N, C-alpha and C positions, 0 to 999 in steps of 0.2 A: 385761584391757583396758589400753591405754596412752592417755594424753591426747595430743591432737594439736591444736595451736593453728593454726587456718587463717589467722590474720592475718599469719603469717610465711611466706615463700616456701619451697617445697620442690619437688623434681623428681619426676615420675612418681606412681604410685600408692603410697599409704602405708597400711599395715595398722594398723587400730585394735585389732582383736581378733577372737575367734571366739565366736559366739552358741551357747549350749547349746540342744540340741534341745527341751528342756522349754519354753523360752520360745516357740518356734514352736507347740508343741502347745497352749499356753494361748490361742492365737488372735491373737497380736500379728502385725500385718502387717509386711512389710519396712520400709515407711515409718514405722510406729509405733516400731519399734526404733530407727531413725535419729533420729527426733525426741526420743525419750527420752534418747538419748546426747547430743544437742545441749543439751537442757534440763538435763541432769545435768553439763554442762560437761566431758564426756569428749571429744566433738568440739567444740572451742572455737570458737564463732562470735561470741561476745559477745551471744547471744540473751538470756542472763540479765541483761544490762545494756540491754535494750530495743533491740538491733540489729534492723533490719528484715530478716527472712528470708522470701524469696519463692520458692515452688516454681514453677519455670518449665515443667518437663515431666517425665514419667516414661516410661521405656522398659524393657520386660521381655521376656526370651526364656527359653529352657530353661536357660541357664547362669547368668544373673544378672539382678538388678533394679537399675535406676539411677534416681536422683532428681537432677535438675539444679536447683541453687539459685543465686539471686542474693542477696548480702548487702550491706547498707549499715549501717555502725555509726558512731555519733557520739561524739566525745569532745572535751573542752575542757581546755586548760591555760591559757596566756595567750592562745591563739588556739583557735578551734574548727575541727575537721576532720570530714569525712564520707567516709572511705575506703570503697571498694566493691570487691568481688571476686565471682567465680563459682566454684562447686565442684560436684563430682558425688559423691554418696553411693552406694556400690556394695555390694550384698549378693550374694556368690557362693553360689548355692543348693546346690552340692555340698559345698563345704568349710565353709559357714556363716561364712565370713570376711567381716568388714566392712572396707571400704577407702574412702579418699577420694582425689580428685585434683582439681587445678584444671581449670576448664573455660574455654576461650578463647571467651567470648561477647562480641562487639563491639556487640551491639544496644543496650546501655545507655550506651555511651561517646559523648561529645559529638562530633559531626562538625564539621569546620572548613569 
């Protein structure tokens, strides 16, 4: 597994790693595995620093499982900031590959 910081912009799907079959045989769901990786700071969302991580929807078909998240994290230096972003956690069922990509969700953005 490689760490991937979602607070920095990247293009397209990024592979985090491949899950061993034994983990699935233990009964962990696709979402469980993703949340474990987020709390372990492999998929870096700043959830370990109390970022607000909201599951917006889940989509599953024969090929893959997707969980759509919205994140707001808070930090202060001389000023305080509350950046937010959206991403999709993807589990490819055939290859057991875990990937993430940004999700263009305008529903949380302020309208003028």
